[in-house]
MITORLUM-608012 format. One line per 2 residues: number of its first residue (from 0); their letters; for each residue x, y, z of C-alpha. Coordinates in nm, 3 decimals. Layout:
NUM> a> X:Y:Z ~ ... .
***
This chain:
0> ma> 2.656:0.435:1.349 ~ 2.454:0.224:1.663 .
2> eg> 2.193:0.467:1.655 ~ 2.126:0.412:1.336 .
4> vk> 2.150:0.483:0.988 ~ 2.318:0.814:0.794 .
6> re> 2.351:0.855:0.455 ~ 2.455:1.094:0.161 .
8> it> 2.173:1.174:-0.033 ~ 2.307:0.975:-0.338 .
10> le> 2.083:0.661:-0.393 ~ 2.259:0.307:-0.463 .
12> ne> 2.271:0.257:-0.802 ~ 2.357:-0.116:-0.922 .
14> gt> 2.402:0.054:-1.235 ~ 2.643:0.171:-1.186 .
16> lg> 2.880:-0.156:-1.112 ~ 2.971:-0.278:-1.461 .
18> gp> 2.674:-0.502:-1.428 ~ 2.347:-0.506:-1.582 .
20> kf> 2.151:-0.241:-1.698 ~ 1.863:-0.194:-1.519 .
22> dp> 1.504:-0.023:-1.726 ~ 1.373:0.113:-1.513 .
24> pl> 1.631:0.186:-1.232 ~ 1.659:-0.071:-0.952 .
26> yk> 1.556:0.167:-0.699 ~ 1.249:0.263:-0.880 .
28> qr> 1.229:-0.085:-0.915 ~ 1.209:-0.155:-0.575 .
30> yk> 0.949:0.092:-0.452 ~ 0.727:-0.001:-0.726 .
32> kv> 0.757:-0.367:-0.618 ~ 0.677:-0.263:-0.268 .
34> ad> 0.362:0.007:-0.299 ~ 0.258:-0.300:-0.460 .
36> vl> 0.251:-0.502:-0.184 ~ 0.162:-0.221:0.011 .
38> kg> -0.185:-0.231:-0.217 ~ -0.233:-0.607:-0.270 .
40> ya> -0.227:-0.553:0.208 ~ -0.510:-0.194:0.167 .
42> vk> -0.259:-0.037:0.388 ~ -0.362:0.239:0.550 .
44> tv> -0.075:0.343:0.797 ~ 0.247:0.270:0.692 .
46> vd> 0.674:0.404:0.849 ~ 0.921:0.385:0.577 .
48> yg> 1.275:0.408:0.809 ~ 1.582:0.500:0.622 .
50> ca> 1.349:0.717:0.370 ~ 1.627:0.962:0.340 .
52> ec> 1.608:1.160:-0.002 ~ 1.152:1.096:0.026 .
54> kv> 1.174:0.948:-0.304 ~ 0.972:0.644:-0.175 .
56> ln> 0.670:0.883:-0.139 ~ 0.578:0.977:-0.512 .
58> yf> 0.497:0.583:-0.488 ~ 0.307:0.566:-0.088 .
60> kn> 0.055:0.853:-0.193 ~ -0.003:0.642:-0.462 .
62> vp> -0.136:0.364:-0.261 ~ -0.536:0.430:-0.320 .
64> si> -0.579:0.321:0.065 ~ -0.319:0.508:0.267 .
66> ey> -0.389:0.775:0.510 ~ -0.066:0.835:0.702 .
68> ia> 0.248:0.783:0.643 ~ 0.573:0.864:0.825 .
70> gv> 0.919:0.918:0.724 ~ 1.187:0.800:0.947 .
72> di> 1.573:0.836:0.905 ~ 1.888:0.921:1.114 .
74> nr> 2.005:1.185:0.903 ~ 1.842:1.544:0.944 .
76> sv> 2.020:1.665:0.717 ~ 1.966:1.521:0.387 .
78> le> 1.535:1.470:0.519 ~ 1.535:1.876:0.501 .
80> ss> 1.656:1.870:0.171 ~ 1.447:1.669:0.070 .
82> rf> 1.176:1.755:0.228 ~ 0.973:1.898:-0.007 .
84> la> 0.891:1.551:-0.217 ~ 0.665:1.513:0.077 .
86> kp> 0.431:1.815:-0.023 ~ 0.130:1.839:-0.165 .
88> li> 0.258:1.931:-0.579 ~ -0.034:2.138:-0.805 .
90> td> -0.163:1.821:-0.968 ~ -0.242:1.668:-0.654 .
92> yl> -0.532:1.981:-0.605 ~ -0.690:1.930:-0.948 .
94> hr> -0.629:1.556:-0.900 ~ -0.758:1.550:-0.493 .
96> ra> -0.735:1.153:-0.356 ~ -1.057:1.005:-0.229 .
98> rp> -0.891:0.995:0.098 ~ -0.688:1.216:0.359 .
100> ld> -0.307:1.207:0.413 ~ -0.093:1.297:0.633 .
102> ih> 0.234:1.305:0.546 ~ 0.518:1.398:0.856 .
104> ll> 0.938:1.336:0.814 ~ 1.112:1.228:1.155 .
106> cg> 1.483:1.230:1.239 ~ 1.519:0.923:1.477 .
108> sv> 1.651:0.555:1.444 ~ 1.488:0.265:1.447 .
110> te> 1.545:0.178:1.771 ~ 1.375:0.428:1.915 .
112> fd> 1.039:0.365:1.961 ~ 0.799:0.683:1.885 .
114> sr> 0.365:0.671:1.958 ~ 0.303:0.873:1.639 .
116> va> 0.454:0.509:1.433 ~ 0.288:0.261:1.683 .
118> rv> 0.099:0.080:1.537 ~ 0.037:0.186:1.214 .
120> da> -0.035:-0.108:0.898 ~ 0.323:-0.162:0.755 .
122> vt> 0.711:-0.101:0.824 ~ 0.937:-0.067:0.517 .
124> mi> 1.246:-0.096:0.519 ~ 1.388:-0.037:0.164 .
126> ei> 1.778:-0.164:0.134 ~ 1.852:0.002:0.512 .
128> ie> 1.929:-0.391:0.647 ~ 2.295:-0.379:0.539 .
130> hl> 2.395:-0.041:0.633 ~ 2.290:-0.167:1.031 .
132> ee> 2.583:-0.191:1.284 ~ 2.555:-0.550:1.493 .
134> pt> 2.402:-0.388:1.785 ~ 2.143:-0.210:1.586 .
136> lq> 2.047:-0.514:1.320 ~ 2.028:-0.695:1.671 .
138> df> 1.773:-0.444:1.823 ~ 1.549:-0.300:1.578 .
140> pv> 1.357:-0.629:1.511 ~ 1.232:-0.488:1.960 .
142> sv> 1.130:-0.196:1.808 ~ 0.935:-0.273:1.520 .
144> fq> 0.801:-0.623:1.553 ~ 0.739:-0.572:1.916 .
146> ri> 0.676:-0.284:1.978 ~ 0.509:-0.118:1.691 .
148> gp> 0.358:-0.502:1.602 ~ 0.284:-0.366:1.143 .
150> ki> 0.021:-0.634:1.038 ~ 0.314:-0.644:0.803 .
152> av> 0.655:-0.544:0.739 ~ 0.831:-0.476:0.353 .
154> it> 1.256:-0.558:0.404 ~ 1.485:-0.557:0.091 .
156> tp> 1.828:-0.630:0.091 ~ 2.130:-0.677:-0.168 .
158> ns> 2.156:-1.021:-0.304 ~ 2.530:-1.083:-0.271 .
160> ef> 2.527:-1.384:-0.456 ~ 2.379:-1.161:-0.785 .
162> nv> 2.691:-0.981:-0.729 ~ 2.873:-1.193:-1.004 .
164> lf> 2.702:-1.028:-1.270 ~ 2.915:-0.673:-1.211 .
166> hd> 3.219:-0.696:-1.408 ~ 3.548:-0.638:-1.192 .
168> fs> 3.402:-0.603:-0.907 ~ 3.525:-0.696:-0.593 .
170> gk> 3.369:-0.581:-0.205 ~ 3.064:-0.383:-0.104 .
172> rh> 2.788:-0.298:-0.349 ~ 2.844:0.079:-0.144 .
174> wd> 3.111:0.152:0.032 ~ 2.853:0.202:0.445 .
176> hk> 2.766:-0.145:0.359 ~ 2.833:-0.330:0.662 .
178> fe> 2.745:-0.690:0.523 ~ 2.540:-0.814:0.185 .
180> ws> 2.366:-1.171:0.218 ~ 2.298:-1.476:-0.016 .
182> ra> 1.980:-1.563:-0.035 ~ 2.010:-1.830:0.246 .
184> ef> 2.150:-1.569:0.485 ~ 1.902:-1.352:0.411 .
186> qe> 1.569:-1.569:0.481 ~ 1.733:-1.773:0.759 .
188> wc> 1.758:-1.466:0.908 ~ 1.386:-1.386:0.834 .
190> nr> 1.271:-1.699:1.016 ~ 1.405:-1.691:1.241 .
192> vg> 1.317:-1.308:1.332 ~ 0.980:-1.381:1.240 .
194> eq> 0.941:-1.730:1.425 ~ 1.043:-1.489:1.762 .
196> yg> 0.756:-1.266:1.699 ~ 0.465:-1.407:1.524 .
198> yt> 0.485:-1.387:1.221 ~ 0.477:-1.558:0.862 .
200> vs> 0.724:-1.435:0.529 ~ 0.728:-1.464:0.201 .
202> ys> 1.011:-1.380:-0.036 ~ 1.073:-1.223:-0.387 .
204> gv> 1.336:-1.066:-0.536 ~ 1.377:-0.729:-0.745 .
206> ge> 1.596:-0.717:-1.059 ~ 1.608:-0.975:-1.273 .
208> gp> 1.947:-1.048:-1.432 ~ 2.014:-1.202:-1.768 .
210> kg> 1.893:-1.490:-1.973 ~ 2.109:-1.756:-1.779 .
212> se> 2.207:-1.618:-1.469 ~ 1.869:-1.748:-1.287 .
214> hl> 1.997:-1.966:-1.003 ~ 2.143:-1.670:-0.854 .
216> gc> 1.838:-1.484:-0.833 ~ 1.762:-1.121:-0.862 .
218> cs> 1.983:-0.885:-0.766 ~ 1.761:-0.725:-0.445 .
220> qm> 1.592:-1.000:-0.205 ~ 1.232:-0.923:-0.078 .
222> av> 1.089:-1.045:0.241 ~ 0.715:-0.982:0.344 .
224> fe> 0.695:-1.031:0.719 ~ 0.268:-1.106:0.777 .
226> rq> 0.150:-1.079:1.140 ~ -0.003:-1.424:1.254 .
228> se> -0.235:-1.282:1.557 ~ -0.496:-1.023:1.486 .
230> tp> -0.334:-0.793:1.767 ~ 0.020:-0.704:1.840 .
232> vv> 0.190:-0.711:2.126 ~ 0.255:-0.412:2.223 .
234> nf> 0.440:-0.248:2.503 ~ 0.304:0.074:2.592 .
236> te> -0.062:0.196:2.673 ~ -0.323:0.377:2.520 .
238> te> -0.284:0.746:2.660 ~ 0.134:0.690:2.742 .
240> ev> 0.314:0.981:2.430 ~ 0.685:0.905:2.326 .
242> hr> 0.803:1.138:2.099 ~ 1.201:1.035:2.035 .
244> ya> 1.167:1.138:1.745 ~ 1.250:1.507:1.647 .
246> lv> 0.973:1.649:1.347 ~ 1.091:1.790:1.041 .
248> ge> 0.780:1.830:0.857 ~ 0.436:1.777:0.860 .
250> yt> 0.241:1.808:0.541 ~ -0.142:1.772:0.460 .
252> hp> -0.252:1.673:0.077 ~ -0.559:1.748:-0.034 .
254> hk> -0.948:1.504:-0.110 ~ -1.186:1.463:-0.208 .
256> en> -1.459:1.580:0.061 ~ -1.852:1.498:0.095 .
258> ny> -2.109:1.532:0.392 ~ -2.199:1.244:0.379 .
260> tr> -2.310:0.953:0.655 ~ -2.141:0.627:0.668 .
262> ee> -2.447:0.444:0.509 ~ -2.511:0.738:0.256 .
264> ql> -2.098:0.667:0.141 ~ -2.135:0.333:0.097 .
266> lf> -2.482:0.289:-0.031 ~ -2.339:0.562:-0.294 .
268> ev> -1.958:0.304:-0.362 ~ -2.243:0.016:-0.384 .
270> qy> -2.433:0.147:-0.646 ~ -2.129:0.235:-0.818 .
272> al> -1.980:-0.089:-0.836 ~ -2.260:-0.146:-0.938 .
274> gf> -2.252:0.041:-1.237 ~ -1.917:-0.086:-1.335 .
276> lt> -2.033:-0.441:-1.308 ~ -2.328:-0.404:-1.525 .
278> kg> -2.186:-0.091:-1.803 ~ -2.092:-0.417:-2.071 .
280> nl> -2.483:-0.535:-1.999 ~ -2.668:-0.297:-2.081 .
282> sd> -2.776:-0.406:-2.425 ~ -2.887:-0.772:-2.209 .
284> pe> -3.176:-0.885:-2.300 ~ -3.258:-0.956:-1.963 .
286> dt> -3.487:-0.748:-1.685 ~ -3.219:-0.817:-1.467 .
288> id> -2.817:-0.974:-1.352 ~ -2.757:-1.146:-1.046 .
290> ip> -2.430:-0.955:-0.960 ~ -2.185:-1.173:-0.711 .
292> la> -2.190:-1.045:-0.392 ~ -1.828:-1.168:-0.348 .
294> kl> -1.704:-0.986:-0.670 ~ -1.899:-0.628:-0.505 .
296> hr> -1.735:-0.680:-0.216 ~ -1.370:-0.710:-0.349 .
298> fi> -1.377:-0.286:-0.475 ~ -1.201:-0.149:-0.202 .
300> kl> -1.392:0.125:0.005 ~ -1.666:-0.176:0.033 .
302> kd> -1.402:-0.443:0.191 ~ -1.288:-0.179:0.360 .
304> tc> -1.649:-0.060:0.503 ~ -1.757:-0.400:0.551 .
306> qd> -1.510:-0.643:0.677 ~ -1.657:-0.980:0.520 .
308> ve> -1.939:-1.093:0.302 ~ -2.153:-1.119:0.589 .
310> sf> -2.246:-0.794:0.684 ~ -2.175:-0.649:0.375 .
312> ra> -2.531:-0.908:0.238 ~ -2.605:-0.811:0.661 .
314> fl> -2.618:-0.413:0.501 ~ -2.753:-0.502:0.136 .
316> iq> -3.059:-0.645:0.307 ~ -3.068:-0.376:0.526 .
318> ag> -3.049:-0.121:0.250 ~ -3.345:-0.274:0.067 .
320> yv> -3.160:-0.409:-0.194 ~ -3.306:-0.750:-0.341 .
322> is> -3.115:-1.079:-0.236 ~ -3.093:-1.399:-0.444 .
324> nd> -3.252:-1.663:-0.265 ~ -2.898:-1.887:-0.182 .
326> gl> -2.795:-1.559:-0.022 ~ -2.483:-1.563:-0.206 .
328> sv> -2.617:-1.271:-0.481 ~ -2.738:-0.929:-0.490 .
330> iv> -3.011:-0.946:-0.813 ~ -2.951:-0.605:-0.994 .
332> em> -3.247:-0.410:-1.230 ~ -3.154:-0.290:-1.588 .
334> pt> -3.302:0.084:-1.713 ~ -3.537:0.034:-1.968 .
336> sd> -3.501:0.083:-2.325 ~ -3.626:0.418:-2.292 .
338> sd> -3.324:0.549:-2.042 ~ -3.131:0.414:-2.261 .
340> dd> -3.316:0.593:-2.592 ~ -3.234:0.916:-2.369 .
342> ls> -2.843:0.791:-2.272 ~ -2.804:0.788:-2.608 .
344> dn> -2.920:1.133:-2.655 ~ -2.618:1.285:-2.428 .
346> tq> -2.308:1.089:-2.503 ~ -2.273:1.036:-2.874 .
348> ee> -2.010:0.803:-2.896 ~ -1.887:0.736:-2.518 .
350> ep> -1.860:0.424:-2.319 ~ -2.218:0.377:-2.195 .
352> ss> -2.293:0.531:-1.893 ~ -2.244:0.290:-1.615 .
354> tv> -2.617:0.387:-1.403 ~ -2.851:0.123:-1.324 .
356> va> -3.041:0.055:-1.089 ~ -3.029:-0.183:-0.807 .
358> kk> -3.410:-0.378:-0.699 ~ -3.480:-0.304:-0.359 .
360> da> -3.746:-0.388:-0.135 ~ -3.768:-0.060:-0.006 .
362> gt> -3.887:0.127:-0.298 ~ -3.575:0.356:-0.285 .
364> vw> -3.391:0.441:-0.637 ~ -3.025:0.546:-0.582 .
366> sm> -2.900:0.622:-0.884 ~ -2.564:0.753:-0.990 .
368> tc> -2.307:0.771:-1.243 ~ -1.939:0.754:-1.337 .
370> ee> -1.860:1.105:-1.243 ~ -2.062:1.129:-0.936 .
372> cw> -1.878:0.898:-0.714 ~ -1.494:0.958:-0.578 .
374> d> -1.280:0.745:-0.711 .
***
């Protein structure tokens, strides 16, 4: 199948091979680990090749930073049978995301380029490359690493060294696997691709074996490609629209909307973050507390809006916050005892409120509680 991957609507289940048992099932461990990588890089847009049953969407849509997911598979019938998993659930309306989220299900090959997935932050291929015929295996890096040029790419594949732990096992783990690589073989291939397209590669595994088998590695191996340059080398113009994939489903998920300006929203987020960082110090006898800017800037929404600490500091100064003499902290004024009494009348045995007042030169006070802010 030189055009791409075509599979039945069944997940590969290493638990049926008569070896180590995995709890949670290994496919869930893989999905979670890949989702954790996306979360760690604060990815906003991602395309998953070989999404098939679409179960990975349940993991990706719970990454707070993600706003767009494209699930691509060569098998249209599988996508159509599974597309209900891309639709919003009732709970998605009751507990809305802080950010918008659009999900597209697309039928097409990993070797074909479609501008709807151009310049996504991340590409994932979870237990896919071992299904590819040799010509496709050689061609797809051009599409992924050169045409799309994501900030990161995550690829997992079986570790053939682990197969000795499956009892009375021979051959490959799945009837459609064209190959299964050892860790050395996988890393040799990844290093070559990374060097060719300007990516560094790091390695890990998913699914540990029993005690005493550590030398075999994990059941699945994972590579994370990270682009070295700030911008990708992309072979298409901004105005060019290339739609080679067939659209199987398009779904918009509910989210919390607001009409605040970017500056107002950022001020709310600053106030929430300050409240969170100081809620354990409400009984502190000091009138003020210094909060390190680097610590405050780690909050994902602040980091997304102000890319570095320097621009974040400039925003705070412009907004009237008091910065320490060394420029490394924001000075927070703690609530007075009267404020504490008022709070205690309304909270009973709840945790201390995160309401906090930051000193500002301009004299304007922004006060906000956890319940009023966006998760």
